[in-house]
Phi, psi and omega in degrees: 000157180277182182277353177270163179295124181287155176275163179298323180294322180291324177294315180299315181297319180294319179294316179297324177296319178295320180295320180296329181283335183282133184295324181283310186284341184298332180287347180261001180300133181090351180283162179295325180299310180293324179298314180288325176296319177298316179298316180298311181294322178300314180297317180298310182296316181297317180291325176297317178295320179297317180296317180294319178296319179294319179295321178294319180296326179293340181285346180247126184299329182291338181242005181292143179239340180277139181302319182297323178293319181293317179294322178297319178293322179296319178295319180299321182270010180060035176276343182273125181290165178286159179293143179292143177247146182291150178282130185235017180184180179275139176236000000 
C-alpha cells in the first residue's frame, strides 16, 4: 500500500487478491463467508488508518483540533504568558 490512506475498494481488492493466491482459500472466493470476511477486514484496516492519520495530524499545531494539543504547542513555543503576580510595593 502507499503512504496515503487507502480506500475501502483498494483494501478489498488487495485482500481478495491474496485469498485467490492461497491454495486453500481460493476455493472459497466469491462465497458469502469470504465476502463478509473481506468487508470486516476492510473496515478494521480503514479505521486503523483513519485513527493513525488523526493522531499524526494532532502532532502538528497547524492541523491540531484538540484543545490540549493546541495548549501544549503554545506552552512549548512560549506563547503562554507567565502567571500574574500580586503587586507588593511602591514603584
